[in-house]
C-alpha positions in Angstrom: 1.7 6.5 -11.2 -1.7 8.1 -10.8 -4.6 6.5 -12.6 -5.7 8.1 -15.8 -9.2 8.4 -14.7 -10.3 8.5 -11.1 -13.8 8.4 -9.7 -14.9 11.3 -7.6 -17.2 11.5 -4.6 -20.5 13.4 -4.8 -20.0 17.1 -5.0 -22.6 17.5 -2.2 -20.2 16.0 0.5 -19.3 18.3 3.4 -17.6 17.6 6.6 -20.8 16.6 8.5 -22.1 14.4 5.5 -18.9 12.4 5.7 -20.3 10.9 8.9 -23.5 9.9 7.1 -21.4 8.1 4.6 -19.5 6.3 7.3 -22.7 5.3 9.0 -24.0 3.8 5.8 -20.6 2.0 5.4 -20.8 0.7 8.9 -24.3 -0.7 8.3 -23.4 -2.5 5.1 -24.0 -6.2 5.6 -21.1 -7.2 3.3 -18.7 -4.5 4.2 -15.0 -4.7 5.1 -13.3 -3.9 7.4 -15.0 -4.5 10.8 -17.4 -1.7 11.9 -15.4 -1.7 15.2 -12.5 0.0 13.4 -14.3 3.2 12.8 -16.2 3.1 16.1 -12.9 2.8 17.9 -11.3 5.7 16.1 -14.3 8.0 16.6 -14.3 7.1 20.3 -10.6 7.8 20.7 -10.9 11.2 19.1 -13.9 12.2 21.2 -12.1 11.1 24.4 -9.3 13.7 23.9 -9.8 16.8 26.1 -7.7 20.0 26.4 -6.2 18.3 29.5 -5.3 15.0 27.9 -1.7 14.1 28.1 0.4 11.3 26.5 -2.0 11.1 23.5 -1.8 7.8 21.6 -1.9 9.1 18.0 -2.1 5.7 16.5 -5.7 5.5 17.7 -6.7 8.1 15.2 -5.3 6.3 12.3 -7.6 4.5 9.9 -5.2 2.2 8.0 -8.0 1.2 5.6 -8.4 4.5 4.0 -7.4 3.9 0.3 -8.0 0.1 0.3 -10.9 0.6 -2.0 -11.5 2.8 -5.2 -8.0 1.6 -6.5 -6.2 3.5 -3.7 -3.8 0.5 -3.5 -3.0 1.1 0.1 -1.4 -1.6 2.2 -3.1 -1.8 5.6 -0.7 -4.5 6.8 1.5 -4.4 10.0 4.6 -2.3 9.5 6.9 0.1 11.3 7.9 3.5 9.9 9.7 2.9 6.5 9.7 -0.8 7.3 11.0 -3.3 4.8 8.4 -5.7 6.1 4.6 -5.1 5.8 2.5 -8.2 6.8 -0.7 -8.4 4.8 -2.9 -10.9 3.2 -2.8 -11.3 -0.6 -6.2 -11.4 -2.3 -7.4 -12.4 -5.7 -8.3 -9.9 -8.4 -6.8 -6.4 -8.7 -4.8 -6.1 -5.5 -1.4 -4.4 -6.0 -0.9 -3.9 -2.2 -2.1 -7.5 -1.5 -5.2 -6.4 0.5 -8.5 -5.0 -0.9 -11.8 -4.5 0.8 -13.8 -6.2 -2.0 -15.4 -9.1 -0.1 -15.9 -11.0 -3.4 -12.2 -11.7 -3.5 -10.6 -14.6 -1.8 -7.5 -14.7 0.5 -4.6 -16.7 -0.9 -2.2 -16.3 2.0 -0.5 -14.0 4.4 2.9 -12.6 3.4 5.6 -10.3 4.8 6.6 -8.2 1.7 4.4 -5.5 0.2 4.5 -2.0 -1.0 1.8 0.7 -0.3 0.1 3.0 -2.8 1.7 1.9 -6.0 -0.1 1.3 -9.1 1.4 -1.8 -10.6 -1.6 -3.7 -12.0 -0.1 -7.1 -11.2 0.9 -6.2 -7.7 4.1 -5.8 -5.8 5.9 -8.5 -3.8 3.6 -10.8 -2.0 6.5 -13.3 -1.6 6.4 -16.2 0.9 2.7 -16.6 1.4 1.6 -18.7 4.3 -1.9 -20.1 4.5 -3.4 -21.8 7.7 -5.6 -24.8 6.7 -8.0 -27.4 8.1 -7.2 -30.8 6.6 -9.6 -33.3 8.0 -8.3 -36.0 5.8 -4.7 -35.5 6.9 -1.5 -34.3 5.1 -2.4 -35.5 1.6 -5.8 -33.9 1.7 -4.6 -30.4 2.2 -5.2 -27.8 -0.6 -1.9 -26.2 -1.5 -2.1 -24.5 -4.9 -3.3 -20.9 -5.2 -6.8 -21.6 -6.5 -7.4 -24.6 -4.2 -6.2 -23.1 -0.9 -7.8 -19.6 -1.3 -10.8 -18.8 1.0 -13.2 -16.1 1.6 -13.0 -14.1 4.9 -15.7 -13.6 7.4 -17.5 -10.4 6.7 -17.0 -7.4 9.0 -14.0 -9.0 10.8 -11.0 -7.3 9.2 -9.1 -5.4 11.8 -5.9 -3.4 11.8 -4.1 -0.5 13.3 -0.6 0.8 13.1 1.7 -2.2 13.9 -1.1 -4.8 13.8 -3.1 -6.7 11.2 -5.8 -9.4 11.5 -8.3 -11.2 9.3 -10.6 -14.1 10.0 -11.1 -16.8 7.4 -14.6 -18.2 6.7 -13.5 -21.4 8.4 -13.0 -19.3 11.6 -9.2 -19.3 11.6 -7.9 -16.0 12.9 -4.7 -14.7 11.3 -2.7 -11.9 13.0 0.6 -10.2 12.4 2.9 -7.6 13.8 6.3 -6.4 12.6 9.7 -4.9 13.1 11.8 -3.4 10.3 12.9 -6.7 8.7 11.0 -9.3 10.7 7.8 -10.0 12.7 5.4 -12.4 14.3 2.5 -14.2 12.9 -0.2 -15.6 15.2 -2.9 -18.0 14.2 -5.9 -19.1 16.3 -7.7 -22.3 15.0 -11.2 -23.5 16.0 -11.1 -25.7 19.1 -10.6 -29.3 18.5 -9.0 -28.8 15.1 -5.5 -29.8 13.9 -3.4 -26.9 12.6 -1.9 -27.3 9.1 0.1 -24.7 7.2 1.0 -24.2 3.5 4.0 -22.1 2.8 4.5 -21.0 -0.7 8.1 -20.6 -2.2 7.3 -19.6 -5.7 4.1 -17.4 -5.9 4.3 -13.7 -5.8 1.6 -11.2 -6.8 3.1 -10.6 -10.3 3.7 -14.3 -10.9 7.4 -13.6 -11.7 9.2 -16.5 -10.0 12.6 -17.2 -11.7 13.9 -20.1 -9.5 14.8 -20.7 -5.8 15.2 -23.2 -3.0 13.5 -24.2 0.2 14.8 -26.3 3.2 13.0 -27.7 6.2 15.0 -28.4 9.3 12.5 -30.4 11.5 14.8 -30.6 14.5 15.4 -26.9 14.6 11.9 -26.0 13.6 13.1 -23.7 10.9 12.2 -23.3 7.2 14.5 -21.2 5.0 13.7 -20.2 1.5 14.7 -17.8 -1.2 14.9 -17.1 -4.9 14.6 -14.6 -7.7 11.6 -12.7 -8.9 10.9 -9.9 -11.4 10.1 -6.2 -11.0 6.5 -5.0 -10.6 7.2 -1.8 -12.4 10.3 -2.2 -14.6 11.9 -4.3 -17.3 11.0 -7.9 -17.1 14.5 -9.1 -17.8 15.7 -7.8 -14.5 15.4 -10.0 -11.4 15.9 -9.4 -7.7 16.6 -11.9 -4.9 14.7 -12.3 -1.6 14.9 -14.7 1.3 12.8 -15.6 4.3 13.2 -17.6 7.5 10.2 -19.2 9.3 10.8 -20.4 12.9 7.7 -22.6 13.5 8.2 -24.1 17.0 7.8 -20.9 19.1 10.9 -21.5 21.1 10.0 -25.2 21.8 6.4 -24.4 22.9 5.0 -26.1 19.7 5.6 -29.5 18.5 6.0 -30.4 14.8 4.0 -33.4 13.5 3.9 -34.1 9.8 6.1 -32.1 7.4 7.1 -32.2 3.8 6.9 -30.4 0.4 4.3 -29.9 -2.3 4.2 -28.8 -5.8 1.3 -28.1 -8.1 -0.2 -26.5 -11.1 -3.6 -24.9 -11.3 -3.8 -25.3 -15.1 -3.0 -29.0 -15.0 -5.0 -29.6 -11.8 -1.9 -31.0 -10.0 -1.5 -30.9 -6.3 1.3 -33.3 -5.3 2.8 -33.8 -1.8 5.9 -35.6 -0.5 5.7 -36.4 3.3 9.1 -36.3 5.0 10.9 -34.5 2.2 12.8 -31.4 3.2 14.4 -29.8 0.1 13.2 -28.0 -3.0 15.5 -26.7 -5.7 13.7 -25.1 -8.6 14.7 -23.2 -11.7 12.8 -20.8 -13.9 10.0 -22.5 -15.9 10.9 -21.5 -19.5 7.7 -22.8 -21.1 5.6 -20.3 -19.2 3.6 -22.3 -16.6 3.5 -20.8 -13.1 5.5 -22.7 -10.5 3.7 -23.4 -7.3 5.7 -25.2 -4.7 6.5 -25.0 -1.0 6.3 -26.6 2.4 3.4 -28.2 4.2 3.3 -29.2 7.9 1.1 -29.7 10.9 1.3 -29.6 14.7 0.7 -32.2 17.4 -1.0 -31.6 20.7 -4.1 -29.8 21.7 -3.0 -26.2 21.2 -4.9 -24.2 18.7 -2.8 -21.1 19.1 0.2 -21.1 16.8 3.0 -18.5 16.8 5.5 -18.2 13.9 8.5 -16.0 13.8 9.4 -14.6 10.3 12.6 -12.8 9.1 13.1 -11.4 5.7 16.3 -10.5 3.8 17.4 -9.4 0.3 20.9 -10.8 1.0 20.6 -14.4 2.2 18.5 -16.9 4.1 21.1 -16.8 6.9 20.6 -13.0 7.2 16.8 -13.4 7.2 17.2 -15.7 10.2 19.6 -13.3 11.8 17.1 -10.4 11.3 14.4 -12.4 13.1 16.7 -13.3 16.0 18.0 -9.8 16.5 14.7 -7.8 15.9 12.2 -10.2 17.4 14.2 -12.7 19.6 11.9 -14.3 22.1 9.6 -11.2 22.4 5.9 -11.9 22.6 3.4 -10.8 20.0 2.1 -8.1 22.4 5.7 -6.9 22.9 6.2 -6.4 19.2 2.9 -4.6 18.9 3.8 -2.3 21.7 7.2 -1.5 20.2 5.7 -0.8 16.8 3.0 1.5 18.2 5.7 3.4 20.0 7.6 4.0 16.8 4.4 5.1 15.2 3.6 7.5 18.0 7.1 9.1 17.7 6.3 9.7 14.0 2.8 10.9 14.3 3.4 13.2 17.3 5.7 15.3 15.1 2.5 17.2 14.1 0.1 17.9 17.0 -3.2 19.5 16.3 -5.9 20.9 18.6 -8.0 17.7 18.5 -10.9 18.8 20.7 -11.6 21.8 18.5 -11.0 20.1 15.2 -13.7 18.3 13.2 -13.4 14.6 13.9 -13.0 13.6 10.3 -10.2 16.1 9.8 -8.3 14.6 12.7 -8.8 11.1 11.3 -7.8 12.1 7.7 -4.7 13.9 8.9 -3.2 11.3 11.1 -4.1 8.6 8.7 -2.4 10.5 6.0 0.7 11.2 8.2 0.7 7.4 8.8 0.8 6.5 5.1 3.4 9.2 4.5 5.8 7.1 6.6 5.0 3.6 5.3 7.4 4.0 2.3 10.0 4.1 0.9 11.3 0.9 2.4 14.4 1.2 4.5 16.4 -1.8 3.2 19.7 -0.5 4.6 22.0 -3.5 5.2 19.9 -5.5 2.6 21.2 -4.1 -0.6 22.2 -6.3 -3.6 23.7 -6.3 -7.0 25.6 -3.0 -7.6 24.7 -1.8 -4.1 25.8 -4.8 -2.3 27.8 -3.9 0.9 27.3 -0.2 0.2 28.3 2.0 3.2 25.5 4.4 2.5 21.8 4.2 3.3 19.7 2.1 1.0 16.0 2.6 0.4 13.8 0.7 -2.0 10.4 1.3 -3.4 11.2 4.8 -4.6 8.4 4.7 -7.1 8.0 6.9 -8.3 10.0 10.1 -7.7 7.7 11.9 -10.2 4.9 11.2 -7.8 6.6 12.1 -4.5 8.8 15.2 -5.2 5.9 17.6 -5.1 4.5 17.0 -1.6 5.9 13.9 0.0 9.5 15.0 0.6 8.5 18.6 1.3 6.3 17.4 4.1 9.2 15.3 5.4 11.4 18.4 5.3 9.2 20.1 7.9 9.7 17.6 10.7 12.1 14.8 9.7 15.4 16.0 8.2 17.2 12.9 9.5 15.1 10.4 7.6 15.0 12.8 4.6 18.8 12.9 4.5 19.0 9.1 4.6 16.8 8.9 1.6 18.8 11.6 -0.2 21.9 9.6 0.6 20.4 6.6 -1.1 19.5 8.7 -4.2 23.0 10.1 -4.4 24.5 6.7 -3.9 22.6 5.6 -7.0 24.6 8.1 -9.0 27.8 6.8 -7.5 27.0 3.2 -8.4 25.2 3.5 -11.7 26.0 7.0 -13.0 22.5 8.5 -12.6 20.2 8.8 -9.6 17.2 6.3 -9.4 13.9 7.6 -10.7 11.5 4.7 -9.9 13.4 1.9 -8.2 11.0 -0.9 -7.4 11.9 -4.3 -6.0 15.5 -3.3 -5.8 15.5 -2.9 -9.6 15.4 0.1 -11.9 11.8 1.0 -12.7 10.3 3.1 -15.5 10.9 6.8 -15.6 7.8 9.0 -15.9 8.8 12.6 -15.9 12.5 12.3 -16.3 15.0 12.8 -13.4 12.6 13.9 -10.6 15.3 12.9 -8.1 16.8 16.3 -8.9 13.8 18.0 -7.3 14.0 15.7 -4.3 17.7 16.2 -3.5 17.4 19.8 -4.6 14.6 20.5 -2.0 16.9 18.9 0.7 19.9 21.1 -0.3 17.9 24.3 -0.4 16.3 23.7 3.0 19.2 21.9 4.9 22.5 22.9 3.3 23.7 24.3 6.6 23.3 20.9 8.2 24.1 18.7 5.2 27.5 17.6 6.5 26.1 16.8 9.9 23.3 14.8 8.2 25.8 12.8 6.2 25.3 14.5 2.8 28.1 15.8 0.7 26.6 18.7 -1.2 29.3 18.5 -3.9 28.4 14.8 -4.6 24.7 15.8 -4.6 25.3 18.5 -7.1 27.4 16.2 -9.3 24.6 13.7 -9.3 22.2 16.4 -10.4 24.5 17.5 -13.2 24.8 13.9 -14.4 21.0 13.8 -14.8 21.0 17.1 -16.6 24.0 16.6 -18.9 24.6 12.9 -19.6 22.5 10.8 -21.9 22.1 7.3 -20.3 22.0 4.2 -22.4 18.3 3.8 -21.6 16.4 6.9 -20.5 13.4 4.7 -19.8 14.9 3.6 -16.5 17.1 6.5 -15.3 18.3 9.9 -16.3 16.8 11.8 -19.3 16.8 11.9 -23.0 19.5 14.6 -22.4 21.2 15.0 -25.8 18.1 15.7 -27.8 16.7 18.0 -25.0 19.9 19.9 -24.7 20.2 20.3 -28.5 16.7 21.4 -29.2 15.6 22.9 -25.9 12.7 20.5 -25.8 12.1 16.7 -26.4 11.5 16.5 -30.1 8.8 14.4 -31.6 9.9 12.0 -34.4 13.6 12.5 -33.9 16.4 10.0 -34.9 18.1 9.3 -31.6 21.6 7.8 -31.9 23.1 8.1 -28.5 20.7 6.1 -26.3 17.6 4.1 -26.3 14.1 4.7 -24.8 10.5 5.1 -25.7 9.9 8.3 -27.7 6.6 9.3 -26.2 5.5 11.9 -23.7 7.5 14.6 -25.5 5.4 17.5 -24.1 5.2 16.4 -20.5 8.8 15.3 -20.3 9.9 18.7 -21.6 7.8 20.4 -18.9 9.2 18.1 -16.2 12.8 18.5 -17.5 12.5 22.3 -17.2 11.5 22.1 -13.6 14.2 19.6 -12.9 16.7 22.2 -14.5 15.2 24.7 -12.0 16.3 22.4 -9.1 19.8 22.2 -10.6 19.8 26.0 -10.9 18.8 26.4 -7.2 21.7 24.2 -6.0 24.1 25.8 -8.4 23.2 29.2 -6.8 23.6 27.7 -3.4 27.1 26.5 -4.2 28.1 29.7 -6.1 28.4 28.0 -9.5 27.7 31.2 -11.3 28.1 29.9 -14.8 25.8 27.1 -14.1 23.2 29.4 -12.5 22.9 31.3 -15.8 22.9 28.1 -17.9 20.2 26.4 -15.8 18.1 29.5 -15.3 17.8 29.6 -19.1 17.2 25.9 -19.4 14.4 26.1 -16.8 12.5 28.3 -19.2 12.4 25.5 -21.6 8.7 24.9 -20.7 8.0 27.8 -23.1 9.5 25.9 -26.0 6.5 23.6 -26.2 3.9 26.3 -25.8 1.9 26.6 -29.0 0.0 29.9 -28.9 -2.1 29.0 -31.9 -4.0 26.1 -30.3 -7.5 26.9 -29.1 -9.8 24.9 -26.9 -13.1 26.0 -25.3 -12.4 29.5 -26.4 -9.0 29.7 -24.6 -5.8 30.1 -26.7 -2.3 28.6 -26.1 -1.5 25.1 -24.9 1.5 23.0 -24.5 2.1 20.6 -27.5 4.7 18.2 -28.7 7.0 19.5 -31.4 9.0 18.3 -34.4 12.7 18.7 -34.7 12.2 21.4 -37.4 10.3 23.5 -34.8 6.8 23.0 -36.1 4.2 21.7 -33.6 2.4 18.4 -33.8 -1.2 19.1 -32.9 -2.9 17.2 -30.0 -6.4 18.1 -29.0 -6.0 19.5 -25.4 -9.0 17.5 -24.3 -7.2 14.1 -25.2 -6.5 12.1 -22.1 -8.5 14.4 -19.9 -11.2 13.1 -17.5 -13.9 14.1 -20.1 -12.1 12.6 -23.1 -14.9 10.8 -25.1 -12.3 8.3 -26.4 -10.7 7.8 -22.9 -11.6 4.1 -22.8 -9.5 3.3 -26.0 -6.9 6.0 -26.0 -3.4 5.2 -24.5 -2.3 7.8 -22.1 0.4 6.3 -19.9 3.7 4.6 -20.7 2.4 2.6 -23.7 4.3 2.9 -26.9 1.2 4.0 -28.8 0.6 7.0 -26.5 0.6 9.6 -29.2 -0.9 12.4 -27.1 2.5 13.7 -26.0 1.7 13.8 -22.3 2.0 11.3 -19.4 -1.2 10.3 -17.7 -2.5 13.7 -18.5 -3.9 16.1 -21.1 -2.6 19.3 -22.5 -5.4 21.1 -20.6 -3.8 19.8 -17.4 -0.1 20.0 -18.1 -0.3 23.5 -19.6 -0.5 24.8 -16.1 2.8 23.3 -15.1 5.5 25.8 -14.5 5.7 25.9 -10.7 8.9 28.0 -10.7 7.6 30.6 -13.2 3.8 31.0 -13.0 4.1 34.7 -13.6 5.2 34.2 -17.1 2.7 31.5 -17.6 0.0 34.0 -16.8 1.3 36.2 -19.6 1.4 33.4 -22.1 -2.3 32.8 -21.2 -3.3 36.4 -21.8 -2.9 38.1 -18.4 -4.5 37.9 -15.0 -8.2 38.1 -16.0 -7.9 35.5 -18.7 -5.8 33.3 -16.5 -8.4 33.4 -13.8 -11.3 32.7 -16.2 -9.3 29.8 -17.7 -8.5 28.4 -14.2 -12.2 28.5 -13.2 -13.1 26.8 -16.5 -10.4 24.1 -16.0 -12.2 23.0 -12.8 -15.8 23.7 -13.7 -15.5 21.8 -17.1 -14.0 18.8 -15.3 -10.4 18.8 -16.7 -8.9 18.8 -13.2 -7.9 15.4 -11.8 -7.2 15.3 -8.1 -5.4 12.1 -8.3 -2.9 13.4 -10.8 0.4 14.9 -9.6 0.7 17.6 -12.3 -2.5 19.2 -10.9 -1.3 19.3 -7.3 -0.5 23.0 -7.3 -3.2 24.1 -9.7 -5.9 24.8 -7.1 -3.6 27.3 -5.5 -2.9 29.0 -8.9 -5.2 31.9 -7.9 -2.5 33.1 -5.5 -0.2 34.0 -8.5 -3.0 36.2 -9.9 -3.4 37.9 -6.5 -6.7 36.3 -5.7 -5.9 34.0 -2.7 -9.5 33.8 -1.4 -10.4 31.8 -4.5 -7.6 29.4 -3.9 -9.1 28.7 -0.4 -12.5 28.1 -1.9 -11.0 25.8 -4.6 -9.0 23.7 -2.0 -12.1 23.2 0.1 -13.8 21.9 -3.0 -10.9 19.6 -3.9 -10.8 18.1 -0.4 -14.4 17.3 0.0 -15.0 16.1 -3.5 -12.1 13.7 -3.4 -11.1 12.6 0.1 -12.9 11.1 3.1 -12.5 8.6 5.9 -13.9 5.5 4.2 -11.9 2.8 2.4 -12.8 4.6 -0.9 -11.6 7.9 0.6 -8.8 8.6 -2.0 -9.2 9.8 -5.6 -7.5 6.6 -6.9 -3.9 5.4 -6.3 -2.2 6.9 -3.1 1.0 7.0 -5.2 3.4 6.2 -2.4 1.5 8.6 -0.2 1.7 11.5 -2.7 -2.0 11.9 -2.1 -1.6 11.4 1.7 1.0 14.3 1.8 -1.0 16.5 -0.5 -4.1 16.1 1.7 -2.0 16.8 4.9 -0.8 20.1 3.4 -4.4 21.0 2.4 -5.6 20.3 5.9 -2.8 22.3 7.5 -3.5 25.2 5.2 -0.1 25.2 3.4 1.4 24.1 0.1 5.1 23.8 -0.7 6.9 24.9 -3.8 9.4 22.1 -4.5 13.1 22.9 -4.8 12.5 26.1 -2.8 12.0 27.1 0.8 8.6 28.8 0.0 5.2 27.8 1.4 1.9 29.1 0.0 -0.6 30.1 2.7 -4.1 28.7 2.6 -6.8 28.4 5.4 -6.2 25.6 7.9 -8.8 23.0 8.6 -7.8 23.0 12.3 -7.6 25.9 14.7 -4.0 25.1 15.9 -1.2 22.8 15.1 2.4 22.5 16.1 5.2 21.0 14.0 8.1 19.6 16.0 11.6 19.3 14.4 13.7 17.4 16.9 16.9 17.7 14.8 16.7 21.5 14.7 15.3 21.4 18.2 12.6 23.8 17.3 8.8 23.7 17.5 6.5 26.0 15.4 2.8 26.6 16.3 0.4 27.8 13.7 -2.8 29.4 15.0 -5.8 30.0 12.8 -7.3 33.1 14.5 -11.1 33.2 14.5 -11.2 29.6 13.2 -14.7 28.2 12.9 -15.3 24.5 12.3 -18.3 25.4 10.1 -15.9 26.5 7.5 -14.6 23.0 7.1 -16.8 21.9 4.3 -17.0 22.0 0.6 -18.6 25.4 0.3 -17.7 27.9 3.1 -21.0 29.4 4.5 -21.4 33.2 4.3 -20.3 34.9 7.5 -18.0 32.2 8.6 -14.3 33.2 8.9 -12.1 31.2 6.6 -10.2 33.8 4.4 -6.7 35.0 5.2 -6.5 38.7 6.3 -2.9 38.6 7.5 0.0 36.4 8.6 2.0 37.3 11.7 5.3 35.5 12.3 6.7 35.7 15.9 4.8 38.9 16.5 5.7 40.6 13.2 3.3 41.1 10.3 4.5 39.1 7.3 5.3 40.9 4.0 2.6 38.9 2.3 -0.5 36.9 3.3 0.0 34.5 0.4 3.4 33.0 1.2 6.3 32.8 3.7 9.6 31.1 3.9 10.9 28.1 5.7 13.8 30.1 7.0 11.6 32.6 8.7 9.2 30.1 10.2 9.6 26.4 10.7 13.4 26.6 10.7 13.5 29.0 13.6 10.4 27.9 15.4 8.0 30.1 17.3 4.4 31.2 16.5 2.6 31.9 13.3 -0.8 33.5 13.4 -3.1 33.3 10.4 -6.0 35.7 10.9 -9.2 34.6 9.2 -12.2 36.7 8.3 -15.6 35.9 6.7 -15.5 38.4 3.8 -13.6 36.8 0.9 -13.5 39.8 -1.3 -12.2 42.2 1.4 -9.0 40.1 1.6 -8.8 38.7 -1.9 -5.3 40.0 -2.4 -1.9 39.0 -1.1 -1.5 42.3 0.8 2.0 42.3 -0.5 3.9 40.2 -3.0 2.4 37.3 -4.9 4.4 34.0 -4.7 7.8 34.1 -6.4 8.4 33.4 -10.1 11.9 33.1 -11.7 11.2 35.5 -14.6 10.1 38.3 -12.3 13.2 38.2 -10.0 12.2 35.4 -7.7 14.8 33.3 -5.9 17.5 35.8 -6.7 19.6 34.6 -3.8 19.9 31.5 -1.5 18.9 31.6 2.1 
């Protein structure tokens, strides 16, 4: 769900200028987060020497990258793939709850959030708790959203993997740490004050409450609550259930004083309380007002340090309490922080780089990206509901959207984490078992909107191609996996807006026709050009698995279907002197013209033109222009080059695409485009272009992403760029670039192999937007375990990271002298690529 237009950083940025921007950021009087966050990270990186052992990788992570510039990153306390992410919810545009914008107010701390998703109303934010000072006693407390919200103290926000803290402007410190489904909240009040708390049953970020209950047990010191809410990115008529359990006595160390319930309405200026009442039972408000109701209590005694244990469940309040008891128990706050950091170190240490000889900002960007690439999807196994209740398979939520993540997120996971990858694949395939099609954009445990079709095909296909030998051991039935893919490719769902494809029309015409009478299903008939291009690549994924399973008839069928991208190529359309662009097409075969500039970053009507999922998006492409999507044939770029007029024209057009400003770094269809020069046998130009992309669009500040992180799609893209690699989804092929670090090792504990990549002749001066003359950065050769590779442009997973060992990428300063692949260019289907499975 990338933004249509994303602001870019100054083109003058280079690796050393990033630190100038950070210095400016640290000195800003109104900045968030605390300057100590960056100082701490910089000191930790500098402290690492070649002899350092037992490195704490969490110290290199800046959880605030992407919390500004609409990055929608959640910096809250979480464990890898945790269902729980404790963060504050702020006013204004804050889909992940937290934003750096210090003009916004805090409305509460809540345990459920997503990270890097672009729902404008936000995701989750259920069960907000707000500490308060109520000098006039119980009835004087501000409980409703607008009355309880407060500013934070400037320059005090602090967080790291497994820990989150903010200080309100009334000097109340809020801290949180988490397990998978539970956690601890800790509050420090000013000395001499009486602690009060407002707990909100109804309010979530999208204001979607559809009824629920709350109960206070004063003797046990436990508040249980639950209800139904609506999806943040799907049909409004669907509701999910969620529950929470708040243990408020800290095992008997804290004494409850006043307690009761409250209810209010901002619009009607109502803020009513009932002291001593312990039960709320609310239904959906049909007239449209927003319910605001919950619990209110205080503590007696002199203690100003309050600890609250929180459990969350999607099954029941009782299970929420059980989750807290099992995962937290009587552990201290520090205990849970330590456990969480240990889990994060296990994840982050899967990729080890040569820290002392790597530019500091590269170390910070890489480990911050790897961190975000394990925040989601949310492992809700054991917490499934509706059709998935009591499933015996893994269950992951927040799969939104597969269109965002298949390109880089899952290929990155395939390098080092096949166990977790298999668990998520199991969840996708189980979607087919329960619903008939794999999920595309599951959000809040509900079907979300499809964007490119059935992108799950590319995700499960990538797993099968790379781990079919271990599939059974990893719990994956390849026959079921393939059946799920075929369902996507062959069966028209009742509503293709939420799963599957507009399969009947596509299979009849070979493209998604514009202005067609559809009789076998419902869905929004837009994005005809981009959906055809995506469907074709999804067909390529099916073809790959068919070949793997020796389904010879299907190989022929889906090879032909994967060429369907050609069916929306209109050779007559001209833009900026270049001829031939993807266009939407009528059922009779004629094309419906769309100016290729429409919905591009330089579209002069961009402020008024609809380009996303809106019904009046008439451009034919999703969050993109024909200029951008016309490059999209990752499996058959060789033929695309011919459609564009051959290598020379292709290269000129590629340069023009970037130089004119059509490229959008924050948009997934453009992910592979900077490496397109490889396919025209000019890899040095890909290296120059990737350097430019990184330093124009990414840095280590809160605004350091080119818009929405898209469930770490941006994080995983940046990780690959920094490592000098790029994956071709649904294959085992990696394109070779120039690493931003002299050495890195990828550990795959399941395969029990480690692979070290060395950039021979690496020079840190090459790590900037424009590589200086005379500085080695261009690939002369690639050596794999002592043997020169057949090409300097690509290699295969089966020859490298699957078997382990050493890869040496030799770098030289003369770009032109090595501006060829010294062998084959990357594979394309029409020129004999992927002729057999590995």
